[in-house]
PAPALUM-139807 format. One record per residue (C-alpha): chain; residue number from 0; residue in one letter; x, y, z. Coordinates in steps of 0.001 Angstrom, whole numbers, plus 500000, padded with zeros to 6 digits. Example, Ala and Ser with C-alpha at 12.3 -4.5 7.8 and 13.67 -1.06 7.14 Angstrom:
2
['A',0,'A',[512300,495500,507800]] ['A',1,'S',[513670,498940,507140]] 
// end
This chain:
609
['A',0,'M',[183830,288524,246102]] ['A',1,'R',[183586,284913,244516]] ['A',2,'I',[186581,284200,242171]] ['A',3,'G',[186512,281428,239743]] ['A',4,'L',[190157,280331,239489]] ['A',5,'L',[191046,278465,236298]] ['A',6,'T',[193787,276137,235869]] ['A',7,'E',[195458,273631,233476]] ['A',8,'G',[197675,271145,234735]] ['A',9,'G',[198150,272976,237938]] ['A',10,'Y',[196542,273979,241182]] ['A',11,'P',[195103,272100,243075]] ['A',12,'Y',[197056,269082,241992]] ['A',13,'V',[200293,268072,243897]] ['A',14,'S',[202368,268038,241018]] ['A',15,'G',[200706,270915,239047]] ['A',16,'D',[202368,273883,237494]] ['A',17,'A',[202217,277295,239475]] ['A',18,'K',[200973,275281,242339]] ['A',19,'L',[202745,277322,245023]] ['A',20,'W',[201674,280669,243400]] ['A',21,'C',[198168,279775,243138]] ['A',22,'D',[197981,278360,246776]] ['A',23,'R',[199771,281456,248205]] ['A',24,'L',[197279,283639,246329]] ['A',25,'V',[194207,281826,247701]] ['A',26,'R',[195519,281729,251270]] ['A',27,'G',[196553,285380,251078]] ['A',28,'L',[193157,286609,249952]] ['A',29,'G',[191174,284979,252731]] ['A',30,'Q',[188441,287823,252461]] ['A',31,'H',[187336,286206,249287]] ['A',32,'E',[185786,283144,248139]] ['A',33,'F',[187401,280702,245522]] ['A',34,'D',[185908,278077,243171]] ['A',35,'I',[188477,275987,241385]] ['A',36,'Y',[188150,274797,237958]] ['A',37,'A',[190907,272569,236967]] ['A',38,'L',[191973,270777,233819]] ['A',39,'S',[194400,267994,234317]] ['A',40,'R',[196955,266786,232087]] ['A',41,'S',[197385,262981,232831]] ['A',42,'R',[195970,260214,234812]] ['A',43,'R',[199103,260183,237093]] ['A',44,'Q',[198500,263934,237838]] ['A',45,'E',[194887,262949,239039]] ['A',46,'D',[196003,259805,240982]] ['A',47,'E',[198582,261992,242924]] ['A',48,'G',[195726,263912,244513]] ['A',49,'W',[195487,267597,245635]] ['A',50,'V',[197110,269879,248028]] ['A',51,'Q',[195479,270551,251217]] ['A',52,'L',[193162,273396,250442]] ['A',53,'P',[192227,276298,252707]] ['A',54,'P',[188764,276974,253905]] ['A',55,'Q',[188152,279734,251410]] ['A',56,'V',[188094,277288,248578]] ['A',57,'S',[184193,276339,248442]] ['A',58,'R',[184292,273845,245741]] ['A',59,'V',[186733,272154,243153]] ['A',60,'R',[185518,270959,239707]] ['A',61,'T',[187949,269068,237346]] ['A',62,'A',[187962,267721,233983]] ['A',63,'P',[190684,265915,231954]] ['A',64,'L',[192549,266959,228837]] ['A',65,'W',[194266,263740,228423]] ['A',66,'T',[191264,261642,227668]] ['A',67,'A',[187991,262005,225721]] ['A',68,'E',[186099,259398,227886]] ['A',69,'D',[182842,260589,229489]] ['A',70,'D',[183710,260994,233304]] ['A',71,'G',[180807,263060,234011]] ['A',72,'A',[182329,266312,233066]] ['A',73,'V',[183205,265838,229364]] ['A',74,'H',[180309,264889,227245]] ['A',75,'G',[181279,262723,224417]] ['A',76,'R',[177815,262493,222715]] ['A',77,'R',[177935,263013,219067]] ['A',78,'V',[176152,265710,217230]] ['A',79,'H',[172715,264491,216232]] ['A',80,'G',[170150,265994,213807]] ['A',81,'R',[170352,267523,210325]] ['A',82,'R',[170444,271166,211577]] ['A',83,'A',[172948,270511,214337]] ['A',84,'R',[175352,268886,211832]] ['A',85,'R',[174824,271741,209379]] ['A',86,'R',[175623,274220,212117]] ['A',87,'Y',[178727,272172,213236]] ['A',88,'A',[179985,271995,209493]] ['A',89,'E',[179386,275857,209043]] ['A',90,'Y',[181188,276901,212292]] ['A',91,'F',[184060,274470,212199]] ['A',92,'G',[184681,275239,208576]] ['A',93,'E',[184994,278927,209445]] ['A',94,'L',[187347,278149,212527]] ['A',95,'A',[189652,276134,210243]] ['A',96,'A',[189594,278506,207509]] ['A',97,'A',[190510,281305,209918]] ['A',98,'V',[193433,279206,211273]] ['A',99,'C',[194726,278234,207665]] ['A',100,'A',[194472,281841,206356]] ['A',101,'G',[197618,282921,204695]] ['A',102,'P',[200324,285276,206040]] ['A',103,'G',[199257,288921,206179]] ['A',104,'S',[201681,290045,208964]] ['A',105,'V',[205510,290772,209113]] ['A',106,'D',[207752,288332,210704]] ['A',107,'G',[205120,286569,212425]] ['A',108,'A',[203555,289558,213998]] ['A',109,'G',[199800,289056,215233]] ['A',110,'A',[198512,285442,215707]] ['A',111,'G',[201736,283787,216481]] ['A',112,'G',[203372,284337,213127]] ['A',113,'A',[201401,281634,211558]] ['A',114,'G',[198075,283440,210892]] ['A',115,'G',[197595,286941,209973]] ['A',116,'A',[195292,288944,207827]] ['A',117,'A',[193600,287283,205096]] ['A',118,'H',[191106,288196,202636]] ['A',119,'G',[190497,284807,201064]] ['A',120,'A',[187633,282452,200564]] ['A',121,'G',[184935,282531,202982]] ['A',122,'V',[185285,286123,204553]] ['A',123,'S',[181655,287231,203377]] ['A',124,'R',[180073,284275,204889]] ['A',125,'A',[181658,284985,208218]] ['A',126,'A',[179337,287995,208573]] ['A',127,'G',[176255,285438,208197]] ['A',128,'V',[177744,283224,210756]] ['A',129,'S',[178358,286186,212998]] ['A',130,'R',[174539,287137,212850]] ['A',131,'A',[173479,283563,213450]] ['A',132,'V',[175450,283633,216581]] ['A',133,'G',[173894,286901,217656]] ['A',134,'G',[177326,288771,216952]] ['A',135,'A',[179165,286835,219819]] ['A',136,'G',[182772,287282,219741]] ['A',137,'V',[182885,289858,217021]] ['A',138,'A',[185174,292747,218234]] ['A',139,'G',[184417,295016,215398]] ['A',140,'G',[187384,296893,213706]] ['A',141,'S',[190435,296495,215894]] ['A',142,'G',[192581,298272,213352]] ['A',143,'D',[195163,295589,213576]] ['A',144,'S',[196508,293646,210576]] ['A',145,'F',[194790,290453,211468]] ['A',146,'G',[191446,291748,212920]] ['A',147,'L',[189383,290325,210103]] ['A',148,'E',[190481,286666,210698]] ['A',149,'A',[190708,287187,214344]] ['A',150,'D',[186842,288163,214267]] ['A',151,'R',[186271,285223,212088]] ['A',152,'F',[187969,282792,214470]] ['A',153,'A',[186018,284339,217404]] ['A',154,'T',[182696,283984,215644]] ['A',155,'A',[183325,280312,214871]] ['A',156,'L',[184588,279506,218314]] ['A',157,'Y',[181498,280978,220337]] ['A',158,'G',[179272,279504,217451]] ['A',159,'L',[180716,276034,218427]] ['A',160,'A',[180359,276882,222102]] ['A',161,'E',[176633,277464,221886]] ['A',162,'L',[176379,274215,219716]] ['A',163,'A',[178177,272345,222399]] ['A',164,'R',[175700,273530,225026]] ['A',165,'D',[172771,272849,223039]] ['A',166,'E',[173909,269341,221936]] ['A',167,'G',[175714,268147,225156]] ['A',168,'G',[179092,268384,223907]] ['A',169,'L',[181448,268186,220803]] ['A',170,'A',[184016,265925,221767]] ['A',171,'G',[183368,263341,219332]] ['A',172,'A',[182570,265743,216324]] ['A',173,'L',[185894,267633,216902]] ['A',174,'R',[187899,264622,216155]] ['A',175,'S',[185409,262997,213464]] ['A',176,'E',[185886,262472,209842]] ['A',177,'A',[183976,265919,209102]] ['A',178,'A',[186548,267657,211123]] ['A',179,'V',[189421,266141,209013]] ['A',180,'R',[187537,267165,205853]] ['A',181,'A',[187144,270551,206994]] ['A',182,'W',[190892,271006,207675]] ['A',183,'E',[191633,269524,204176]] ['A',184,'R',[189468,272038,202486]] ['A',185,'A',[190926,274962,204471]] ['A',186,'C',[194360,274029,203718]] ['A',187,'R',[193513,273753,199817]] ['A',188,'A',[191642,277096,199897]] ['A',189,'P',[193219,280028,197735]] ['A',190,'G',[195309,282009,200006]] ['A',191,'A',[196085,279405,202739]] ['A',192,'L',[199293,279031,204552]] ['A',193,'R',[201939,277859,202109]] ['A',194,'A',[203145,275115,204626]] ['A',195,'A',[199211,274100,205173]] ['A',196,'R',[199047,273213,201432]] ['A',197,'T',[201517,270368,201842]] ['A',198,'A',[199415,268665,204475]] ['A',199,'R',[198716,264979,204022]] ['A',200,'V',[195862,263018,205714]] ['A',201,'P',[198197,261845,208572]] ['A',202,'D',[199001,265405,209191]] ['A',203,'L',[195371,266590,209244]] ['A',204,'L',[194654,263709,211744]] ['A',205,'T',[197259,264916,214069]] ['A',206,'V',[196113,268471,213795]] ['A',207,'A',[192342,267554,214325]] ['A',208,'A',[193487,265598,217690]] ['A',209,'H',[195333,268166,218953]] ['A',210,'V',[192754,270994,218338]] ['A',211,'E',[189989,268545,219781]] ['A',212,'R',[192209,268474,223003]] ['A',213,'S',[192518,272067,223340]] ['A',214,'L',[188903,272796,222644]] ['A',215,'R',[187651,270137,225082]] ['A',216,'P',[186444,272809,227467]] ['A',217,'L',[183746,273728,225053]] ['A',218,'S',[182093,270512,225989]] ['A',219,'L',[182136,271117,229831]] ['A',220,'D',[178951,271855,231803]] ['A',221,'W',[180798,274498,233834]] ['A',222,'Y',[178965,277698,232547]] ['A',223,'A',[175479,277383,234148]] ['A',224,'D',[174373,279639,236924]] ['A',225,'D',[175459,277198,239564]] ['A',226,'G',[178848,277045,238069]] ['A',227,'L',[181037,279769,236348]] ['A',228,'G',[178005,281903,235819]] ['A',229,'A',[177710,282502,239662]] ['A',230,'V',[181203,283939,240116]] ['A',231,'D',[181924,287478,240106]] ['A',232,'L',[185362,287102,238311]] ['A',233,'C',[187267,284325,236338]] ['A',234,'H',[190955,284386,237039]] ['A',235,'A',[192813,282242,234507]] ['A',236,'A',[196232,281051,236068]] ['A',237,'A',[197558,280566,232453]] ['A',238,'G',[196552,281361,228816]] ['A',239,'G',[195454,278781,226280]] ['A',240,'S',[193196,276173,227274]] ['A',241,'A',[192938,277211,230945]] ['A',242,'A',[191604,280782,229776]] ['A',243,'L',[189093,279062,227413]] ['A',244,'P',[186455,278323,230197]] ['A',245,'G',[186728,282050,231117]] ['A',246,'L',[186063,283165,227744]] ['A',247,'L',[182969,280951,227615]] ['A',248,'A',[181791,282331,231160]] ['A',249,'R',[182373,285787,229630]] ['A',250,'H',[180193,284657,226429]] ['A',251,'F',[177403,283089,228301]] ['A',252,'A',[177326,285174,231412]] ['A',253,'S',[179153,288231,231055]] ['A',254,'V',[181640,287313,233817]] ['A',255,'P',[184816,289298,233588]] ['A',256,'L',[188058,287495,232829]] ['A',257,'L',[191470,288208,234313]] ['A',258,'V',[194360,286245,232663]] ['A',259,'T',[197754,285758,234407]] ['A',260,'E',[200742,284527,232477]] ['A',261,'Y',[204052,284061,234059]] ['A',262,'G',[205259,281751,231070]] ['A',263,'V',[203513,282542,227679]] ['A',264,'P',[201734,279205,226457]] ['A',265,'L',[202182,280219,222854]] ['A',266,'R',[205902,280798,223291]] ['A',267,'A',[206018,277356,225106]] ['A',268,'H',[204242,275753,222239]] ['A',269,'Y',[206854,277212,219660]] ['A',270,'L',[209810,275809,221773]] ['A',271,'A',[207928,272451,222188]] ['A',272,'S',[207262,272105,218407]] ['A',273,'A',[210839,272998,217404]] ['A',274,'A',[212004,270119,219183]] ['A',275,'T',[209590,267510,217585]] ['A',276,'E',[209877,265737,214271]] ['A',277,'E',[206353,266914,213278]] ['A',278,'A',[205732,267706,209552]] ['A',279,'P',[205985,271295,208551]] ['A',280,'A',[202319,271542,207910]] ['A',281,'V',[201549,270317,211451]] ['A',282,'R',[203620,272796,212993]] ['A',283,'A',[202334,275610,210921]] ['A',284,'L',[198623,274782,211539]] ['A',285,'L',[198926,274233,215252]] ['A',286,'A',[201085,277283,215570]] ['A',287,'A',[198266,279487,213623]] ['A',288,'F',[195765,277939,216035]] ['A',289,'H',[197318,278843,219146]] ['A',290,'G',[198032,282191,217870]] ['A',291,'R',[194352,282779,217123]] ['A',292,'L',[193304,281324,220479]] ['A',293,'A',[195857,283703,222386]] ['A',294,'T',[194648,286710,220387]] ['A',295,'E',[191097,286084,221480]] ['A',296,'V',[191982,285434,225038]] ['A',297,'Y',[193887,288754,225109]] ['A',298,'R',[191101,290678,223253]] ['A',299,'R',[188362,289574,225584]] ['A',300,'A',[190262,289716,229003]] ['A',301,'A',[189133,292747,231133]] ['A',302,'L',[192954,292709,232427]] ['A',303,'I',[196098,290784,231502]] ['A',304,'T',[198843,290234,234156]] ['A',305,'P',[202210,289270,232695]] ['A',306,'G',[204775,288097,235174]] ['A',307,'N',[207621,290062,233513]] ['A',308,'I',[208094,292562,230695]] ['A',309,'H',[209511,289507,228592]] ['A',310,'A',[206029,287862,228741]] ['A',311,'R',[204456,291411,228196]] ['A',312,'R',[206188,291729,224854]] ['A',313,'W',[204976,288309,223636]] ['A',314,'Q',[201367,289364,224642]] ['A',315,'E',[201568,292573,222824]] ['A',316,'R',[203021,290875,219738]] ['A',317,'C',[199832,288728,219888]] ['A',318,'G',[197379,291793,219924]] ['A',319,'A',[197184,292401,223670]] ['A',320,'D',[195991,296201,224229]] ['A',321,'R',[198812,297939,226318]] ['A',322,'A',[195934,299560,228347]] ['A',323,'K',[194812,296110,229671]] ['A',324,'L',[198379,295157,230839]] ['A',325,'R',[199546,295057,234570]] ['A',326,'T',[203002,293601,235327]] ['A',327,'V',[202639,291547,238325]] ['A',328,'Y',[205858,289707,239545]] ['A',329,'P',[205486,286186,241009]] ['A',330,'G',[205552,286228,244709]] ['A',331,'M',[208073,284003,246397]] ['A',332,'E',[208624,283145,250085]] ['A',333,'A',[211529,285458,251370]] ['A',334,'S',[211458,284042,254792]] ['A',335,'R',[213098,280615,254208]] ['A',336,'F',[216135,282499,252823]] ['A',337,'A',[216174,285337,255484]] ['A',338,'E',[218799,283554,257704]] ['A',339,'V',[221247,283220,254825]] ['A',340,'G',[220399,286650,253474]] ['A',341,'E',[220767,288404,256722]] ['A',342,'S',[224072,287021,257266]] ['A',343,'A',[225387,287609,253776]] ['A',344,'E',[227843,290212,254977]] ['A',345,'S',[229849,287750,257228]] ['A',346,'T',[230096,285034,254572]] ['A',347,'G',[228851,282292,257056]] ['A',348,'C',[229718,279028,255736]] ['A',349,'A',[230162,280436,252226]] ['A',350,'D',[233322,279268,250470]] ['A',351,'P',[234917,282355,248549]] ['A',352,'D',[236181,280059,245881]] ['A',353,'T',[232883,278235,245147]] ['A',354,'L',[230389,278687,242407]] ['A',355,'V',[226813,277532,242799]] ['A',356,'W',[224302,276423,240083]] ['A',357,'V',[220814,275506,241292]] ['A',358,'G',[218002,274311,239014]] ['A',359,'R',[216474,271417,237131]] ['A',360,'V',[219231,269567,234881]] ['A',361,'E',[217849,269653,231468]] ['A',362,'P',[219242,271066,227898]] ['A',363,'S',[217831,274492,227992]] ['A',364,'K',[219946,275106,231219]] ['A',365,'D',[223065,274653,228984]] ['A',366,'L',[225335,272884,231642]] ['A',367,'V',[227655,272005,228868]] ['A',368,'S',[228644,275692,228347]] ['A',369,'L',[228798,276068,231981]] ['A',370,'L',[231219,273311,232233]] ['A',371,'H',[233356,274661,229586]] ['A',372,'S',[233367,277947,230984]] ['A',373,'F',[234465,276432,234334]] ['A',374,'A',[237399,274893,232762]] ['A',375,'E',[238434,278510,231675]] ['A',376,'I',[237953,279685,235093]] ['A',377,'R',[240090,277044,236706]] ['A',378,'K',[243009,278327,234557]] ['A',379,'E',[242614,281578,235935]] ['A',380,'E',[241666,280563,239513]] ['A',381,'P',[242856,276944,240287]] ['A',382,'K',[241282,276785,243756]] ['A',383,'T',[237783,277352,242300]] ['A',384,'R',[235052,274725,242712]] ['A',385,'L',[231521,274219,241008]] ['A',386,'R',[228753,272878,242893]] ['A',387,'I',[225584,271857,240847]] ['A',388,'F',[222471,271425,242889]] ['A',389,'G',[219359,269828,241031]] ['A',390,'A',[217599,266773,239984]] ['A',391,'P',[217303,265728,236185]] ['A',392,'A',[214025,266646,234440]] ['A',393,'E',[211383,263980,234156]] ['A',394,'G',[211682,261192,231607]] ['A',395,'P',[214679,259544,230008]] ['A',396,'D',[216042,262619,228449]] ['A',397,'G',[216836,264147,231764]] ['A',398,'A',[218654,261203,233136]] ['A',399,'L',[220457,261069,229887]] ['A',400,'Y',[221607,264760,229795]] ['A',401,'L',[222636,264586,233575]] ['A',402,'A',[224733,261469,232676]] ['A',403,'H',[226236,263410,229794]] ['A',404,'C',[227217,266419,231843]] ['A',405,'K',[228921,264105,234613]] ['A',406,'A',[230998,262520,231466]] ['A',407,'L',[231921,265942,230246]] ['A',408,'A',[233036,266833,233736]] ['A',409,'A',[235075,263799,234057]] ['A',410,'H',[236634,264399,230708]] ['A',411,'L',[237477,268154,231421]] ['A',412,'F',[239191,267488,234728]] ['A',413,'P',[240806,264007,234005]] ['A',414,'D',[243623,264415,236693]] ['A',415,'E',[240947,265065,239359]] ['A',416,'A',[238292,262781,238574]] ['A',417,'E',[239168,259846,240672]] ['A',418,'G',[236503,258842,243197]] ['A',419,'A',[233024,259906,243266]] ['A',420,'H',[231614,263187,242320]] ['A',421,'A',[231544,264761,245865]] ['A',422,'V',[232799,267885,247338]] ['A',423,'G',[236570,267622,247911]] ['A',424,'D',[237119,264929,245336]] ['A',425,'N',[236596,266813,242020]] ['A',426,'P',[236253,270420,241343]] ['A',427,'V',[232761,269684,239859]] ['A',428,'S',[230071,268086,242198]] ['A',429,'F',[226555,266968,241209]] ['A',430,'E',[224311,267026,244223]] ['A',431,'E',[220637,266992,245184]] ['A',432,'I',[218690,269071,247450]] ['A',433,'G',[216434,267953,250361]] ['A',434,'G',[217545,264419,250893]] ['A',435,'P',[218190,262881,254208]] ['A',436,'E',[221908,263980,254114]] ['A',437,'A',[221618,266528,251372]] ['A',438,'P',[221658,270477,251883]] ['A',439,'G',[218560,272313,251843]] ['A',440,'L',[217722,274917,249291]] ['A',441,'A',[218993,277960,251394]] ['A',442,'E',[221949,275930,252447]] ['A',443,'A',[222893,275278,248933]] ['A',444,'Y',[222971,279029,247967]] ['A',445,'A',[224856,279636,251151]] ['A',446,'S',[227515,277249,250142]] ['A',447,'G',[229078,279522,247492]] ['A',448,'A',[230038,283126,247081]] ['A',449,'L',[228754,283372,243567]] ['A',450,'V',[225566,281945,241871]] ['A',451,'V',[225701,281145,238254]] ['A',452,'L',[222910,280799,235808]] ['A',453,'S',[223774,279499,232078]] ['A',454,'S',[220355,278941,230496]] ['A',455,'V',[219772,279433,226843]] ['A',456,'V',[215943,279483,227367]] ['A',457,'E',[214266,281032,230473]] ['A',458,'G',[210979,282380,231534]] ['A',459,'F',[211088,283978,234795]] ['A',460,'P',[214348,282791,236528]] ['A',461,'I',[213104,281632,239945]] ['A',462,'S',[216646,280523,241011]] ['A',463,'L',[217899,283733,240301]] ['A',464,'V',[215569,285439,242637]] ['A',465,'E',[216225,282886,245336]] ['A',466,'A',[219966,283699,245003]] ['A',467,'M',[218953,287402,245354]] ['A',468,'F',[217087,286704,248609]] ['A',469,'C',[220242,285066,249983]] ['A',470,'G',[222217,288127,249242]] ['A',471,'R',[224478,286498,246666]] ['A',472,'A',[225957,288149,243669]] ['A',473,'T',[225180,286485,240452]] ['A',474,'V',[226460,285970,236708]] ['A',475,'S',[223862,285101,234273]] ['A',476,'T',[223036,284570,230742]] ['A',477,'D',[220967,287354,228954]] ['A',478,'V',[217818,285224,228308]] ['A',479,'G',[213923,285612,229093]] ['A',480,'A',[213418,287993,232007]] ['A',481,'V',[216792,287911,233454]] ['A',482,'V',[217930,291558,232728]] ['A',483,'E',[214627,292719,234257]] ['A',484,'V',[214936,290418,237318]] ['A',485,'I',[218625,291507,238004]] ['A',486,'G',[217960,295141,237553]] ['A',487,'G',[221792,296035,237558]] ['A',488,'T',[222578,294106,240769]] ['A',489,'G',[224469,291136,238958]] ['A',490,'L',[226651,290502,235833]] ['A',491,'V',[224949,289465,232451]] ['A',492,'V',[226593,287925,229686]] ['A',493,'P',[225358,286547,226187]] ['A',494,'P',[224076,282940,226163]] ['A',495,'R',[226210,279978,224772]] ['A',496,'N',[229389,282042,225268]] ['A',497,'P',[231736,280092,228042]] ['A',498,'R',[234580,282658,227669]] ['A',499,'A',[232242,285538,228508]] ['A',500,'L',[230742,283639,231385]] ['A',501,'A',[234362,282758,232738]] ['A',502,'E',[235478,286322,232581]] ['A',503,'A',[232531,287656,234399]] ['A',504,'C',[232893,284825,236955]] ['A',505,'V',[236641,285510,237493]] ['A',506,'A',[236015,289083,237738]] ['A',507,'L',[233673,288586,240823]] ['A',508,'L',[235759,286033,242434]] ['A',509,'R',[238739,288466,242641]] ['A',510,'D',[236714,291364,243972]] ['A',511,'P',[235039,290177,247335]] ['A',512,'R',[233987,293699,248149]] ['A',513,'R',[232071,294122,244825]] ['A',514,'R',[230354,290850,245423]] ['A',515,'A',[229197,292037,248798]] ['A',516,'R',[227925,295170,247414]] ['A',517,'L',[226189,293372,244506]] ['A',518,'G',[224763,290657,246933]] ['A',519,'A',[223334,293452,249416]] ['A',520,'A',[221695,295377,246334]] ['A',521,'A',[220242,292191,244865]] ['A',522,'R',[218596,291137,248193]] ['A',523,'A',[217132,294589,248754]] ['A',524,'R',[215581,294515,245161]] ['A',525,'A',[214312,291008,245593]] ['A',526,'L',[212493,292218,248893]] ['A',527,'E',[210966,295143,247217]] ['A',528,'L',[209591,293474,244072]] ['A',529,'F',[209293,289640,244276]] ['A',530,'T',[207811,288765,247800]] ['A',531,'V',[204433,286911,248287]] ['A',532,'E',[203121,289914,250243]] ['A',533,'Q',[203458,292368,247018]] ['A',534,'N',[201934,289775,244701]] ['A',535,'V',[198743,289227,246810]] ['A',536,'E',[198296,292909,247506]] ['A',537,'A',[198583,293508,243595]] ['A',538,'F',[195916,290861,242852]] ['A',539,'H',[193477,292068,245572]] ['A',540,'G',[193636,295450,243943]] ['A',541,'I',[193158,294227,240579]] ['A',542,'Y',[190162,292068,241702]] ['A',543,'L',[188469,295211,242983]] ['A',544,'E',[189300,297330,239918]] ['A',545,'I',[187698,294704,237689]] ['A',546,'V',[184674,294170,239434]] ['A',547,'S',[184142,297896,240081]] ['A',548,'H',[183954,298451,236349]] ['A',549,'S',[181718,295386,235826]] ['A',550,'P',[177846,295459,235745]] ['A',551,'I',[175731,293914,238538]] ['A',552,'L',[174902,290545,237282]] ['A',553,'R',[172476,289181,239846]] ['A',554,'V',[169724,290924,241834]] ['A',555,'L',[169292,290091,245602]] ['A',556,'V',[165835,288970,246710]] ['A',557,'D',[164227,288186,250060]] ['A',558,'A',[162422,284942,251019]] ['A',559,'T',[159198,285764,248832]] ['A',560,'G',[161207,286624,245655]] ['A',561,'E',[161092,290436,246003]] ['A',562,'P',[164025,292458,245128]] ['A',563,'L',[166259,294043,248019]] ['A',564,'P',[167410,297202,246597]] ['A',565,'F',[169790,297640,249649]] ['A',566,'G',[170512,293829,250216]] ['A',567,'V',[174372,294801,250131]] ['A',568,'P',[175188,297121,252787]] ['A',569,'A',[177124,300354,251894]] ['A',570,'E',[180113,299461,254025]] ['A',571,'A',[180525,296247,251876]] ['A',572,'H',[182068,298658,249246]] ['A',573,'V',[184814,299672,251733]] ['A',574,'P',[187973,297680,251854]] ['A',575,'G',[187917,295533,255102]] ['A',576,'R',[185409,293721,257070]] ['A',577,'W',[182850,296463,258399]] ['A',578,'T',[179731,294526,258780]] ['A',579,'E',[178675,293315,262292]] ['A',580,'A',[177923,289492,262829]] ['A',581,'G',[174099,289960,262945]] ['A',582,'L',[174201,291831,259502]] ['A',583,'V',[176622,289524,258046]] ['A',584,'A',[174323,286498,259069]] ['A',585,'A',[171398,288162,257440]] ['A',586,'G',[173252,288899,254452]] ['A',587,'R',[174304,285248,253971]] ['A',588,'S',[170759,284198,253663]] ['A',589,'R',[169868,287128,251278]] ['A',590,'W',[172785,286429,249187]] ['A',591,'A',[172187,282644,249126]] ['A',592,'A',[168644,283250,248177]] ['A',593,'G',[169485,285369,245233]] ['A',594,'V',[171948,282786,243639]] ['A',595,'P',[170967,279068,243203]] ['A',596,'G',[173500,276645,244654]] ['A',597,'R',[175893,279441,245945]] ['A',598,'A',[177943,278687,248702]] ['A',599,'T',[177378,281304,251719]] ['A',600,'L',[180053,283594,253026]] ['A',601,'P',[180007,286859,254513]] ['A',602,'L',[179693,289878,252477]] ['A',603,'T',[183240,291248,251841]] ['A',604,'A',[184820,294300,250164]] ['A',605,'G',[183871,294570,246497]] ['A',606,'E',[180863,292099,246571]] ['A',607,'G',[178602,295024,245956]] ['A',608,'A',[180435,296610,243315]] 
// end
């Protein structure tokens, strides 16, 4: 089958998020054909180029989210004509009103805690807009507390999408004065969010710019029959803006949508906004917008694959139907850790008195608590050392935090701080991985008997899984999906509690037999749940499940244009390659004739479904 893989700031860029996961998925499903539709986040990301793509990637189309300039993919032409302006004012006004609707949910349930059910001004007019759009995006009575405003948001969103298709894009209109006025009216309407009522013009300009950036996929020319309209399935590698092209392909061409989230974008937005100095009105409006968009993505997806139960709970809280959810753990390469893991029973080069921490050095990892905890550990076990492996997060804040942690280590251990921070000079060492003389990743885990994770914020703890592949016992804080990943094969303590972390570490340092048992159990669990093979096999089955429940969108025809009722051989429905070379060659020409601009590949399992 032909898969449209949708990414935002990710694959196929060298510096993209989820780059390894997407690459392993594409390479592992060589029987399918992939078209990549990628949204980039910065000029730097584009300049760094792409990873080397496998042959099953037939095409790549990209568009920037970081600039509104017309680069051939984003059309910045203004909306012209009185009728078009009237349609835009109506649709965008409805969208802003749905976002600004006052709270109707408890403790943030539903649309990100910022929206909710509202019965304020403009609700009756939403029905008229729905009829004008042909009912697009209206789910009917969902029974949830925010269904009315969710339908209103969806109706407006698809109305804007149709207008963008008719007028060649809406990039200019979405950041125009008319957009700011629409936000202002929605904020002043009866029943609007309390925080939104305090919004000033600078706040509304900020909101308009952010929403325009998020909705930039509306103005792309990706949805015709020679684009996403020709794929059998859209697979969004994330929610939010990455899934928006999938929503539009579903709206315009009835292409089913699969959404995978290993980190929930709505949660990431909350965490990022909490660290900014934006006005409360800006934070409230953007949270409401992203909540509405997440709700619409979850409602329209054929299936949703969270990477863990922690992400699944967020999705359910945003309105995802439990019947659509399939938990698929990330696939990681276990072979690189095999030598260390298989020799775990014979400690190898591991120092029984050494703790290891591996990750990106940033405040969310809470190395400050780890260092204070290590000071408590040294009081009980004076020979213990702590090796911290990792580079600082990008930007000046990452380097500043690393410098702060090094200064704290020198302060906590003043009698031992002479000389450089190196193993043997100080009980705490800060080291990088992969340099000319630096240890590799597997060697870093192998250097200690116990791996520690001290985070206060965590999604899916990759370093924890790597430690499990290496057969190492672990002590972790109870954040994100940690408990789910560990599954009883390690010790878990509350975050920001140095004393509890120290007590757990001391208990395992003093009991080598228990460490060995936990490490062996951890490796067995990781090999069962978190390998590339299980991940790829799960998605292969999910692809077939979705396509088997989707209607046939194209009719195969012969060279004269006559339909071919048996154009797809029956054995194409059976998993595996059953067609002979001659039949495959004939299938190529018939398939290509039926779909303009389609790259030719042999018919494979599921294409006839």
